[in-house]
C-alpha positions as CSV (number, residue, x, y, z in Angstrom):
1,M,-4.9,24.3,-15.3
2,N,-6.2,26.9,-13.3
3,T,-3.6,29.0,-11.1
4,E,-6.2,29.5,-8.5
5,P,-5.8,27.6,-5.4
6,L,-9.0,25.6,-4.2
7,L,-7.3,24.3,-1.2
8,A,-4.5,25.8,1.1
9,L,-2.6,23.8,3.9
10,R,-0.5,26.0,6.1
11,D,1.6,24.4,8.6
12,V,-0.4,21.5,9.2
13,R,0.6,19.2,12.2
14,L,-1.2,15.9,13.1
15,R,0.1,14.1,16.1
16,F,-1.9,10.8,17.7
17,P,-1.4,9.7,21.5
18,A,0.8,6.4,21.4
19,G,1.1,5.9,25.5
20,Y,-0.5,7.3,28.8
21,N,0.4,7.5,32.3
22,W,-1.6,6.3,35.1
23,R,-3.7,9.2,35.2
24,G,-4.9,8.7,31.4
25,K,-2.7,11.6,29.9
26,P,-0.6,11.2,27.1
27,T,3.1,10.9,27.8
28,E,4.0,9.6,24.1
29,Y,3.0,10.6,20.6
30,V,3.3,9.4,16.8
31,H,4.0,12.4,14.7
32,A,2.2,11.7,11.7
33,L,2.1,15.1,10.0
34,N,4.7,17.7,10.5
35,G,4.5,21.2,9.2
36,L,2.6,20.6,5.9
37,D,2.5,23.7,3.5
38,L,0.7,22.9,0.4
39,N,-1.6,24.5,-2.1
40,I,-4.2,22.5,-4.5
41,M,-4.8,24.1,-7.6
42,R,-8.5,24.1,-9.4
43,G,-8.1,21.7,-12.2
44,E,-4.9,20.1,-11.6
45,T,-4.0,16.6,-10.6
46,L,-1.4,16.6,-7.7
47,G,0.5,13.3,-7.1
48,I,1.7,12.6,-3.4
49,V,4.5,9.8,-3.4
50,G,6.5,8.4,-0.6
51,E,7.3,5.1,1.3
52,S,5.0,3.4,3.6
53,G,4.7,5.4,6.8
54,C,5.5,8.9,5.3
55,G,1.9,10.2,6.0
56,K,0.3,9.9,2.4
57,S,-3.0,8.1,3.7
58,T,-3.0,10.3,6.9
59,L,-3.0,13.4,4.6
60,A,-5.9,11.6,2.6
61,Q,-8.0,11.2,5.7
62,L,-7.3,14.7,6.7
63,L,-8.5,16.3,3.5
64,M,-11.8,14.2,3.6
65,G,-12.6,15.4,7.4
66,L,-11.9,12.0,9.0
67,L,-9.0,13.4,10.9
68,K,-8.6,17.2,12.4
69,P,-5.2,18.8,12.4
70,S,-3.6,19.1,15.7
71,S,-2.6,22.5,14.8
72,G,-2.3,24.6,11.5
73,E,-5.1,25.5,9.2
74,L,-6.8,24.0,6.0
75,L,-8.3,27.5,4.1
76,P,-10.4,26.7,1.1
77,A,-11.3,29.1,-1.2
78,G,-14.3,31.3,-1.5
79,A,-15.9,29.2,-4.1
80,F,-15.1,25.7,-2.4
81,G,-18.4,24.6,-1.3
82,R,-19.1,21.1,-2.6
83,G,-16.7,19.4,-0.3
84,M,-14.7,16.2,-1.3
85,Q,-15.0,12.6,-2.4
86,M,-12.8,9.6,-2.4
87,V,-12.2,7.0,-4.8
88,F,-10.7,3.9,-2.5
89,Q,-7.7,1.4,-3.2
90,D,-10.2,-1.6,-2.7
91,P,-13.4,-1.6,-5.2
92,Q,-14.7,-4.5,-3.3
93,S,-14.9,-3.6,0.3
94,S,-15.8,0.2,-0.5
95,L,-19.1,-0.7,-1.9
96,D,-22.0,-1.6,0.1
97,P,-23.1,-5.3,-1.0
98,R,-26.6,-4.9,-0.1
99,L,-27.3,-2.0,-2.2
100,P,-28.3,-1.9,-5.6
101,V,-25.7,0.0,-7.9
102,W,-27.9,3.0,-8.6
103,R,-28.3,3.6,-4.8
104,I,-24.5,3.0,-4.3
105,I,-23.8,5.7,-6.8
106,T,-26.2,8.2,-5.5
107,E,-25.7,7.9,-1.7
108,P,-23.7,11.0,-1.4
109,V,-26.6,13.1,-3.2
110,Y,-29.4,11.5,-1.0
111,V,-27.3,12.2,2.2
112,Q,-26.8,15.8,1.1
113,Q,-30.0,16.6,-0.8
114,R,-32.5,14.0,0.1
115,S,-33.2,13.7,-3.5
116,G,-36.3,11.4,-5.0
117,V,-36.1,8.1,-6.5
118,A,-36.6,8.9,-9.8
119,Q,-34.0,11.8,-10.0
120,R,-31.5,9.8,-8.3
121,K,-31.9,6.7,-11.0
122,A,-31.9,9.2,-13.5
123,L,-28.4,10.6,-12.2
124,A,-27.1,7.2,-11.7
125,A,-27.9,6.5,-15.6
126,E,-26.1,9.5,-16.6
127,L,-23.2,8.8,-14.8
128,A,-22.9,5.2,-15.6
129,L,-22.9,6.2,-19.2
130,Q,-20.1,8.9,-18.5
131,V,-17.7,6.1,-16.6
132,G,-18.5,3.3,-19.3
133,L,-21.4,0.8,-17.6
134,R,-24.7,0.0,-18.8
135,P,-27.4,1.8,-17.4
136,E,-29.6,-1.3,-17.5
137,T,-27.2,-3.2,-15.0
138,L,-27.5,-0.6,-12.1
139,D,-30.4,-2.6,-10.4
140,R,-27.6,-5.3,-9.9
141,L,-25.9,-5.7,-6.7
142,P,-21.7,-5.1,-6.5
143,H,-20.7,-8.9,-6.5
144,E,-22.3,-9.1,-10.2
145,F,-19.5,-6.7,-11.6
146,S,-15.8,-7.1,-12.2
147,G,-13.1,-5.3,-10.4
148,G,-12.8,-3.0,-12.9
149,Q,-16.5,-2.4,-13.2
150,R,-16.7,-1.9,-9.6
151,Q,-13.9,0.7,-9.8
152,R,-16.0,2.5,-12.5
153,I,-19.2,2.2,-9.8
154,S,-16.8,3.8,-7.4
155,I,-15.7,6.9,-9.8
156,A,-19.3,7.5,-10.8
157,R,-20.2,7.6,-6.9
158,A,-17.6,10.3,-6.3
159,L,-18.8,12.4,-9.2
160,S,-22.5,12.3,-8.4
161,S,-22.1,15.4,-5.9
162,A,-20.1,17.1,-8.1
163,P,-17.4,17.7,-5.5
164,D,-14.7,20.2,-5.5
165,I,-11.8,17.9,-5.0
166,I,-11.7,13.9,-5.4
167,V,-8.8,12.0,-3.4
168,L,-7.7,9.1,-5.3
169,D,-6.2,6.6,-3.1
170,E,-4.2,4.0,-5.1
171,P,-7.1,3.8,-7.3
172,T,-5.5,1.3,-9.7
173,S,-3.5,-0.8,-7.2
174,A,-6.1,-3.7,-6.8
175,L,-7.0,-4.2,-10.2
176,D,-5.2,-6.3,-13.0
177,I,-2.6,-4.9,-15.1
178,S,-5.0,-5.0,-18.1
179,V,-7.6,-2.9,-16.4
180,Q,-5.4,-0.5,-14.9
181,A,-4.7,1.5,-17.8
182,Q,-8.4,1.9,-18.7
183,I,-9.3,3.4,-15.4
184,L,-6.3,5.8,-15.6
185,N,-7.7,6.7,-18.9
186,L,-11.2,7.3,-17.9
187,L,-10.0,9.6,-14.8
188,V,-7.9,11.5,-17.2
189,E,-10.6,11.8,-19.6
190,L,-13.5,12.9,-17.2
191,Q,-11.0,15.4,-15.7
192,R,-10.8,17.1,-19.2
193,R,-14.3,17.2,-19.9
194,R,-15.6,18.2,-16.2
195,N,-12.3,20.4,-15.1
196,L,-11.9,18.0,-12.1
197,T,-9.4,18.6,-9.4
198,Y,-7.7,15.5,-8.0
199,V,-5.3,14.6,-5.3
200,L,-3.7,11.3,-6.5
201,I,-2.1,9.2,-3.7
202,S,0.3,6.4,-5.2
203,H,3.6,4.2,-4.8
204,N,3.6,3.9,-8.5
205,V,5.4,6.4,-10.2
206,A,4.3,5.4,-13.6
207,V,0.8,5.9,-12.2
208,V,2.0,9.4,-10.9
209,Q,4.0,10.5,-13.9
210,H,0.8,9.7,-16.3
211,M,-1.7,11.7,-14.3
212,S,-0.1,14.3,-12.2
213,D,0.4,18.1,-13.2
214,R,2.6,18.3,-9.9
215,V,4.1,16.0,-7.6
216,A,4.6,16.4,-3.8
217,V,7.3,14.0,-2.3
218,M,6.7,13.2,1.5
219,Y,9.0,12.0,3.9
220,L,8.4,11.5,7.5
221,G,5.2,14.0,7.4
222,Q,6.9,16.4,5.5
223,I,7.1,17.5,2.0
224,V,10.6,17.4,0.7
225,E,10.2,18.3,-2.9
226,L,7.5,19.8,-4.6
227,G,7.1,21.0,-8.4
228,P,5.9,19.8,-11.8
229,S,5.5,16.3,-12.6
230,E,8.3,16.1,-15.3
231,R,10.8,18.1,-13.6
232,V,10.5,16.2,-10.2
233,L,10.4,12.9,-11.6
234,H,13.1,13.3,-14.2
235,Q,15.2,15.7,-12.9
236,P,14.9,15.4,-8.7
237,Q,16.6,17.6,-6.4
238,H,16.4,16.3,-3.1
239,P,18.5,13.1,-2.2
240,Y,15.4,11.3,-1.2
241,T,13.4,12.1,-4.2
242,R,16.4,10.4,-5.9
243,L,16.3,7.3,-3.7
244,L,12.7,6.9,-4.1
245,L,13.3,6.8,-7.8
246,D,16.3,4.4,-7.9
247,S,14.5,2.2,-6.0
248,V,11.8,1.5,-8.6
249,P,12.5,-1.6,-10.5
250,R,13.0,-1.1,-14.3
251,A,13.4,-3.9,-17.0
252,G,16.7,-4.4,-18.2
253,R,18.5,-2.6,-15.3
254,A,20.6,-4.7,-12.8
255,L,20.8,-3.2,-8.9
256,S,24.4,-3.3,-8.1
257,D,25.5,-4.5,-4.7
258,S,27.0,-0.8,-4.2
259,A,23.5,0.8,-5.0
260,I,22.0,-1.9,-2.7
261,E,24.3,-0.8,0.1
262,D,23.5,2.7,-0.5
263,R,19.6,2.0,0.3
264,K,20.2,0.5,3.5
265,G,18.0,1.9,6.2
266,E,14.2,1.9,6.6
267,L,12.0,5.3,7.4
268,P,13.0,6.3,11.1
269,G,10.0,5.6,13.5
270,N,7.9,8.9,14.0
271,R,7.6,8.8,17.7
272,Q,10.7,10.5,18.5
273,L,11.5,12.9,15.4
274,P,15.0,13.4,14.2
275,T,16.6,16.7,15.2
276,G,17.8,18.9,12.0
277,C,17.0,17.8,8.4
278,Y,15.0,14.6,9.0
279,F,16.6,12.5,5.8
280,R,20.0,13.3,7.3
281,E,20.8,10.1,8.8
282,R,20.0,8.1,5.6
283,C,21.5,10.7,3.1
284,P,24.7,10.3,1.6
285,Y,25.2,13.9,1.1
286,A,24.7,14.8,5.1
287,G,27.2,17.4,6.4
288,E,27.5,20.7,7.6
289,G,24.2,22.7,7.9
290,C,22.1,19.3,7.9
291,D,21.6,19.5,11.9
292,R,19.3,22.4,11.5
293,P,15.9,22.3,10.4
294,Q,15.1,22.5,6.5
295,A,12.6,24.7,5.1
296,L,10.8,23.9,1.7
297,R,12.3,26.7,-0.6
298,G,12.5,27.2,-4.5
299,N,15.4,26.4,-6.4
300,P,16.7,27.5,-9.8
301,A,15.6,24.0,-11.1
302,G,11.9,25.4,-10.7
303,A,10.9,23.0,-7.9
304,E,10.6,23.6,-4.2
305,V,12.7,21.5,-2.0
306,R,13.7,20.9,1.6
307,C,17.5,20.9,1.5
308,H,19.9,24.0,1.8
309,K,22.4,22.1,-0.6
310,A,19.6,21.7,-3.5
């Protein structure tokens, strides 16, 4: 993995109006992202995990340019010029049902370069072979393919414009278990061959562990722990990371009544953000000092943790 940052996020915040007065001016906001500092390194897979409502999908839309930050900066490296593409969660709804597959795969190239039909068909055939599809099937429509094949089409489409970063939004969650491993292994192999950079958003810890070089754990629009995948997922330092990992069902392990009691409480609403540490109202170790805002800082365990006790 290269140590060159491809894209840097600096104190990125994003809020949405949630209420208006009689003059049409916002009176209340949903605070979706709350001070993100993050480097995306060239050639890495950066996993993003956290429970529903933590800001993962908002971050994905921000990276894709679908949303603009309310404040803060996204700073691309000098070599960053081919943009981003995305592999969506549902391979059926993300493909235009009216277009033949060769056109779907090469649509980004057509939009960016207005390439000719022959050139685009040749590119589609080349990419089809790389993702495990037969080139002679590319005149068919998406509904003629299985779910796993449709996700391969989505991957080929993401590759067609040779983007700097590919955002993988739950790329296997809509697929059968038997197909998930095939798609994950395909993504890993493509990254090895083409030096791709991935941002992987997933609630599946096993998928994140299999693919990621680094993992960022999000809570209420902040990163609370960031570090190498093995370190974060096997030696978590932040109390929220430990809670998140302990909540993953494991075969042969019973969940005791005391464990259930410890995990009571849901993610607080993000209209009125907590004071101090955002997690302190749910944290079993909350105490002196937790009423102050926490910075993301390095610790001896080799991770960055947003907790003064870690």
